[in-house]
N, C-alpha and C positions, 0 to 999 in steps of 0.2 A: 792083232796088229795094233792095239791101243797102247802097247808098252812104249816107254820113252816119250810120253806126251809132255810137251814143254809149253806152258802158258806164258805169254808175254803181253804186257800192257805197254802202250806207247810211253816213251821215256818222259820224265819230268823236264828234260831239256826241250822236248817238243812243245811243252806248254809255254816256256819262255820264248821259243821261236814264233809261235802263233801270236803271242802278245806283241812281239816286235813287228810282225806283219800287220797286225791290227793298228798299231800306232802309226805305221807308215801310211796305211790307208786313211786314217783319220786326218793326218797332216795334209794329204792330197785333197781330201774332201773339204778341209777348211780353206784351202786355196780357192776351190770352186765357190764356196760360200762367200768368200771375200769378193769374188767377181759378182755375185748376186747382190751383195751389200751395196755396190755402186748404183744399182738400178732400183732396188727395193729394200730398204732397211728393215722393215717389220718381217718380211719374208726371210731374209737372211738370219735374223735373230731366231725365228722359229726353227729354221733348219739347223742352226747352230746348237740349239738346246736339244733338239731331237737327235743330232749326231752324237753329242756327249752322252745322252742316255743310252743310246744303242751301243756305243763303245764300252761304257761301264758294264752294261748287261752282258756283253760278249766276253769281256775280260774277267769279270768276277764270277758269272754263273755259267755261261755256255761252254767256254773252253775247258774248265775243269770237268764238266759233265761229259764233254766230247772225249777228253782224255781217258776217262774211265770206261767209256762205251766202245773205244777202238781197241781191239785185242786180236791176237793171232795165236794159233796153236800149231806146233810142229810135231809130226811123228816121223817114223822112219820112212813112211811112204806117201804122206800127203801133208798139205797145209790147209788149215781152216782159218778163215778171216771173218771176223765179226766187226761191223762198224755201223755207225748211224745213231743219232740221238732221237729224232722224231720217227724216222723210217729206218728200221733195222735191216741190215743186209747180212746174210750168212752165206759164205762161199766156201766150198771145199774143192781143192785142186790137188789132183794126184801128181806127184813129181814126175812120174813116167809119162804123163801127157803134156808136160811143159816143153815147148819147143825152144824158147829163149827166156833167159833171165837177165834183166837189165837193172844194174845198180847205178843210180844217179845221185849226184850231190849238187845242190845249188851253193852259191857262196855262203849264204847264211847257214845252210845245213853243215857245210864244212867247218864253219866257225864253232858250231856246237857239237861237232862229232856225230852228226846224224846223216841219214841217207834215205832214199826211197827205193824200193825194190818192186819192179814190175815183172809179173809172171805172165808170159804170153803162151796161150795154147792155140790149137787150130781154130777154135771158135770164139775165143774170148780173151780178155786180159784182166788182170787184177793188180792193183797197186797197194802196197803196204807203205804208207808215208811216215816220214819222220821217226824212224827207228834208229837205234844205235848202229854205228858202222860195223861193229862186231857181229851183231845179230843179222845184219844185212849180208855179211860175208858168209855166215853160217847157212843162211837160206840159199845163197848162190851155190855154195859147196854141195848142199844136199841135192840140188837140182842137177848139177853136173855129175 
């Protein structure tokens, strides 16, 4: 049953999407730091520098590592999902046990041609995030 095993890594478009999300989060964080600045200038400066360092570490180091660590495999009868940087999670879901397959797109995902696929079984659910819409439709088609 291992024939037709197809390995997929999260799209490079997902890396751009993650960077946009991180940029939006840092902008919101800087508004909060600006509010702190009114009350305590030194504290706001420390938080601001820490926020820049965390942002740069996430964008330059963590996101590319996360992109390489998130992958999924499709066969004729099941899907294997591997994800996680620090804590690895390996899940295998048989297509015959999937009760629902939900394909969703946020506005940003739609802009980049990405989607998320949620596979729901009787006892659990698993989400494959930020994959190409074509691959999402392939997974949905295999389940149905």
